[in-house]
N, C-alpha and C positions, 0 to 999 in steps of 0.2 A: 529400870528404863525401860528395856525392853517390851514388856506388858505397856506400861504407858504410852511407846510410841506408836506399838499396835493398835491400841483404843483410840487414839489421835486419828490416826489414819482410818478407821473403820467411822468418826463422827464424819471428819470430812467427805466420806463416801457419800453420806445422806446430805450435802448441802446440794439444794437445786442449782440445774445450770444455769435456768436465770438469772441466780444471783452471783453466779461464777463470771457469768457474760456480762453481765451488769458491772460488774467490779474489774472487768478489762477494760479493752478500747476499745468501747460500744463510740461506735460516729456514727453521724448522720447518713453516710453512705449504707452504713449497714441498717439501721431505721428505715432508709427506701427500699433495700431490697426484701427487709421482713415486713416492710407496709402492702407493698407489692403482691405479695406470697400470701399472705394473710387475709386482703379481701378474695384474691383470686378461690382460695381453699373453702373461706367462709362463704361463698357463692356457692362452688362444688357440692359442699356438706350440707346444703337444706333440701335438695330431694332426695337424699338418701336419709336424712334423720326423719324426714316424713314417712318413706316407702318403710322403714326400718320400724316404724314404730305401726304401721298400718298393720304388714304381715306381722305382728305378732297379739293382733288384735288388742291394740292401744291406741286410743286416742293421737290423733297425728302432731299436736301442741305438746304431747311427753317426750318427742321425740328431739323435738327444737329445744324445749326446756332442757335436757339431757347433753346436749349438745353445746351450749353456751355453758351451763355450770361443771359438768366436766369437762368439756373442751378447755376451758380455762384453766381449773385446778390442775388437768394432766401437765400443762405448759408453764405455769406457775410454779409448781413443786416436784416437777420431775426430775428424770437424770438423762432427757435427751436433750437436744438442742434443737430438733425438729421434728418430735414425734406431735401428732394432729392425734388427738383422741374424742371421742365421741359414741354414739348408738352404732351399734354393728349390727352386718345380716349374721354373724355367727351365734347370736342369739336368740336370732327370731324364734327358734323351734322350741327353746327351754324354756323362753318366757309363754308363750302361746300353753304350753304345758300346766304351767305354774298356776297360770292366771283363769283357765279353764277349770283347775282341781282347785286352788285355794283362793281365787280372787284378786283381784286387785290388790289391796291391801296386803295379800300372803306376798304377791310379788316384790313391792316395796321393801317387805321385812326380808326375804331374803335377798334382796340386794343390798338393805345394809350390813347384814350379816355376812356376805361375800364383799363387805369392804372390809371388816374388819379382820377377815380370816386372809386378805392381798397383805394389809398391814403388818399383820403375825408373821406373814411367808418372807416379807420384805427384810423385818427386823431381826429374824432369824437366821436370814442369810440366802433363803432358798434362791434367791433368784438366780443365781448363778447354775442353781441344776434342773430347773425348770425347761430352760431349753435342751434338756440332753432326754427329753419324751424323743422316745423311738419314731424315725421317720414315718415308716408303714401306717404306726396309731394316728401319727397326726394325718396323714393322709387320707387315710380310709375314712378318718371321723370328718373332716373338712371336704370330700366330697357326697358324703354320706349327707351332711349339713342341706350342700346344693341342692340334692337330688328332691328334700324335703321343703326347701325353702320354690323351687320351682314347682311342685305340685299344688302346694297351697296356692298359688298365683291362677292356678287354671280357671276358676273360674270367674275371677273379675277380668281375663285377661280373655276371654267367650264371653263375658258377661251371662252369662247361666242364670236361669231365675231359679233358685234352689232356696231352702232351706240354710241353718248350719254346716257346715263342712264337719263331717268324722275327722275325728282327732286322728287314726290309724292310718296309714300309707296306703295299705288296701281297701280298706273303708272309703278312703278319698275317690282313689280310682273308678270302685263301684259305682260311688253317687255320682261322678261326673258321666260316667257311661249312660245310666238309667236317665241323665236328665242334658244329654247332649241334646235332643231334638227341640230344647229351649234357649240355644244359644240367641246372642245378639250381634247380626253380623256390624251394625257399626260399631260397635266394642270394642270385636275383632280387628277393624279395620283401622281403629285409633291405636290399639294396640301394637299392631304390623307396623302403623307409619311411627311410632316412637322408637321401635327397634330399627326402623332402618334409618332413622335420621340419625341416632345412637351411634350406628355402626358406620354409618358413613362420614362422619365427623372424628370418629376414633379412627379411621383406616386414612383418609385423607385431609384431615383438617385436626391431628392429636390437640394443637393448641388451643384450640373453642372450646368452650364445656358441653359438649355434644349434649347430654343429660338435659344441662336446663334449656339450652335451644328445643329440643324435643318438647320439653313439658309447655315450655311457654306459647309453641307453634300451637301445638295440639289442644290448648287448653283455649287460645284464641279461637281455633278452627273449629271447635264445640261450642262456644260461646255466639258468634259469628253467625252460623249455621242453625244454633238452635238444637244442637242432637241430642235426642231424650237417652241418654245413659248418666249412670253414677258418678259425683264428681264426690270431691274432699268435701264442699258444702251440705252438697242431698243427702249427705252420708255422716257427716260427724257437726256438721253447725261448721259456724265461724269460727277461726282461728283467734285466740286472743292478741292481745298489742304490746305484752310484758309480763314480767314473772310473777307467778305468786308467788304469796309470804309462805316461807319457809313453815312446816311442820313436823311433828313425829310422829311416824302411825303406830297405832294401838299394839301393841306387845306382848302376848301372852305366853308361858314357860313352855307350856304343849305344845303352842305352834312352833316355835324354835326348835323343839326337839325334830317334831316333821319336817320343816325345813331344812335340815342340816344335809341331807344328800343335794337339793336342790340349788343350796348358798353354797358349797363345797363346788359342783361342776360350776356355777357361774363365775367362782373365784376362779378357777383352772383355767376357763376359756380366758378370762378375761387376763391372766395372768401371761396366756401361753399366745394369744394373738398380740399383746402388747411389747413384750419382748421378741416377736419375731417381727415387727413392724421395727421395734430399734436396731433389730440385728441389720436388715434391709436399708435403713437409712444411714446406719452403718458403713454398709458396704459401698452405697452411694456417695458419701461423704467424708469418709477417712475418719470423722468424729466418733472418741468413744464414749460409748453409755455408760450408766449407773445402775446394772441390773435391779439391785436391790432397793437403792433409791425410784425407781421406776414403779418398781412394785407397791412402796408407799402411797408412793403419788395417787396411783389406779384405784388404793381402797380409799384416799382421803375421799377420791373424784368420785366415787361411787356410793360413798355416804352422801355428800352432797348433793347428789344426782336424785337419792333417794328422798333426803328432807324436802326438796323441791318439786316431790312429785311425778320424776323422771323414771328411769326404765336405768340397767346396768350399762356401763362406760368402760372401750378397752383403747388403746390405741389402735388406728385404722392405718392397715398397711396400703391400701392403697390412697387416702386422702394425705398421709405422710410423705408415700412418695411423689405424688405432686404438689406438695409443699416443696419439696427438695427442685424438684423441678420448677418450679416458679422462683427461683431465687433464695428462698430463707437462710438465714445466717444465724438464727438464734430463738430461744423460746417465744420472743416476743411476737413473733408471725404467728404462734399457735394462740396466744393472749388476744391477737387484734383479728384473727380467724371466728373466736367464740364474741367480740364484739360487732361483728360483721352478721352476724345469725342474727344478735337483738335488733341491732337495724334494722336488717332488713323484714325480719318480723314486725316490728312495730310500724314501719311504711308500708309494707305491701302484704300485710294479713288477707285484707279481702281478695286480694289477686288470687293469692295459692289457692282458695277456698274454691275457685273454677276448676283445679286441673283434674281430669279423668280419673277415677280410679283404673283404667284398664291401660294406661299411660303409667301410672304408678306401679301396676302389675307387671309391665315390660319391662320398668327400670330396675326390677326385682329379679324378674328372669336374667337380664343382663348380669346383675351381679352374682347370680345363682352359677350361670356358666363361668365368669371369670375363677370363682371361687372355688369351681371343682375340677382345675388343673388335670383334664381329662388326661392329658397325653402324661403327664407327672403318675398319675394311675396306671392308666396302661404298661406304661414302662416298668413298674414295679411288679408287674403280673410275671416280667421277666428274672426277677428278684431269686436268691433261693427261698427252697421251701417255706422253712419259718415263717419270712417275711408276707410271704402272699398268706398264707394263715393267716396273721396277725392283720394282716389288710383286709382281704375278704370279711372277716372275723365281724372287724368294727365296722365294716359300710354297711354289713346286712343288721349289724346291730342298731346302728343309726337309724336307719330306714325301717325296720320292722318293729324295731320292741321302742327303745328310746334313747337319748342323747346321751343321760348318765348311765346307762348300762353300758353302752357303748365304750364310754370313755373308763370305766372302773374295770370291765372284762378286757378292754385290751390292753391298759397296763400291768392285769394282773397277767394275763395269757404272754405277752411281751417279759417280764419279770420271769418267767417259769420257762420259757423256751431258751434264754439266756441263760438262765441257771444251766439247761441242759446241754448249752453250748461251750459252756464253760467245765462243766462236767466231763464231758466230751475231749476238750482241752488238757486237762490236767489228769494226770496217768501216774500209777506207780509201779515203776518198772526194778529187775532185780538188775544191781548192777554189779552183781558179784558171780553172778550163772552166765551172764549171755558172752558172745564169743565177740571176738573185734569186729568180728562181719557184721555182728545181728544187733550188736549194742551201737544206736546212734551217737554216742560222745565218746566212741572209741579215740579220735583222731583231737578228742581235748587235751591241751597236757594234763587238765586235772584228772582227766578220766585214771578209773581203776585199774583199768591196762597197764596202767604203766604203775603200780604200786604191787608190793607183793603183800598176798591176801592169806593171812595165818588159817590152817583146817578150825573150823568150827564158828568161822566169823561168816555173818550173811550179810551183805547191803545191799540196802532198797536205798532209792532216791525215787523224790515225787518232781513230777515236773507240773508245775502251772501252781495258781492259787490251792490253799488247802481248806477246803470249806465244805458242808457237807455232801456235795459230789463224791469227793475222795476217799468221807471217813469211813464208809460203806464198806470200800475195799480196803482201808487197812484194817478193819478189824477181822474179815478174813483172810489175812494175810497168812497169821502163824497154821493156820488149819492147810493151807496148799503145803508147808512145808514137810518132807517125809519125818524128818525127825527135828526136836528142836534143837536152836543153834545156841551158840556159847555163849557170842556176844551179836547183838543187831544191833548193828550200825544204820540210823536213818538219814540218808542225806536232804538236806532243807536250800540245797544253795540256791533252786530255783525257784521258791518260793517266795512269793512279794507281799503275800498277805495270807493270814491265818484268823479263820473267823470261829464263834463260839462250837459250832457242831465239830470243828477240827479240833479245838482243844479239848474239846470232851473226848473225841475219840481217840487221842493221844495219850487221855489221863486211862483208858479204858486200856490201851493198846502196853502202856507201860504195866500195870497190874497185870495182865494176860502174860506177858515176858518173864514179870516176875514171880508169878505162879510156874510157869514152866520151868524156870531155873533159869534163863537167860538174860543177862545184861543190857540194856538198852541205852546204848549210846547217838546222839545228835549231832549232825558235823554241818556246817555251814550254814547255819541261821541267821538270816541278815538282819538289819536292826531293829525294823519294824516287827515284825516276827517273834523277833528274842524279847521285845519289852510288851509285846500281845502276851507271850509265857510268863514273863514274870507279872504281870499283872495279876494273872489265871492263879500264878502260885504254882506253874507246873517246873519252874526252875528250880525250887525246892523239893518238889517231888523227885524229878528225875535226878535233882543233883548238878550243882553247877559244875562241878567236877568233872559230869558225863557230858558238857554239851560242847561241843569244839569248832573253832573257826576253819578248819581246813582237816579233810579226807588224812592226810598224813600222819597230824597229830591224833586223830579218834582210833588208824590202826596202830600206832605206837602205844597208844593207851592200851588197845586190845592185847597184845603181844605183852605188854607187862602183866594184863589180867592173865592170859594163859599160863604164863610161866610161874606167878603165885600159885596159882591152881594144881599144876604141876608139882610143884615143889611140897605142897599140902598133902598132896595126894600119895607120894611117896614117904611124907614121913609118919602116915597113916600105918 
């Protein structure tokens, strides 16, 4: 019955929030709030979707397709009440590299694969753990992405007359420097004007969508005065007024193998940003989200976006926050947001083609600035050295190498430094030779200072997790003793967990004790470590009667062993 109840609870955790909300007391008043919020966020999302697509070297309509399809699916199937999904600037750098290397079809295949990976993450329950990625890794990663995004927009912002921009960071800036004399003052003025309007409305009239106002104003200005700069229409042609028919990209097995790292990077980025957005909304509203259900929805949304020729999608922190501030109550607001984008694309596509690329570059520069969170980055430079090492390494790899390497190396480095930290915390100390002044547990009622330790008995205590960091110390323990102990008691009352390396070291330690003629006793083994020892069959090797719950019973058993040995010696 307990297993069935657990299974039933797990199944319920995957029921979308939209269904849960509609089953409840969904009223006209709630719909009114959702309608206003959905329309507001839909209007806000359009320039970001277009700018993100162009920044990734993708046709602008692909961003709109993604905002509509993925935005609808994330809200309809997700585990958050107010999450808004769609294309986000986090993907720009990754997608640009994938398209340059594998083409647009390769990007679609990687997005499909990422969708499947996200669904597997959710079903496996990994949503609970993705949020535990170390803060220095996330900060160094996002700041690095922000620097790359900003760097990629210099050509359009200054209106430089140059060919394709190199992919690598240093190559970009070298090319900019050599082509600086070709800058277009008109494009620069339009870009700066866009930035000024956005900053003004953000600071003094935050309720007004400053990005929309800036793009409309600069588009009208460019059109009325016939300013000769690149626009969406002149570079990409007119925008479509509807969605394409869904189609499956051609997939080859060899291509799948090559794209695994890119797909995994997309999946991790989508998972991290989506759960971060859900946590932010949870803090703003108090409504709990279902992380694993959210990952499944993100996976389905990415598959849907790829089938409609879109790009990867995730939950957006900025748009989700705007949704909450606009009064959203349920996922219906997110569904309305997707419908709003579709309606505007259908009605106003010809006007969107007039938007200058310099204005979109300014939008992405503002996104990069907000994304960088430079104050958090600088504050982390005052953190412990290990965190600074992770932060700077991830940042430099993201900027100078690539995003995939930054994420992989960052996680591996964080894991190794964490293990080093745990190794420093865990220790093996002598509990039978330390004096009351030197042994830190002397004031403890269970301290061996309150026990009578017979001659020939050595007591050592493991403080902290018993894993491979402690295993090496345990191997060398017997070599440190002047002469082998007749009874060796290993206290484990402060061991919360033991891994395979620790169990292997304990097995070798038992064998070495036996070889030297010492009897190994364990005391204070907690429930979980004892369960692991039994699974590893160490209880059978050491002997169930040699494992004790308390040091006093272990010492009593030691005295009995020593008395028996003395009796045997006397009878010889």
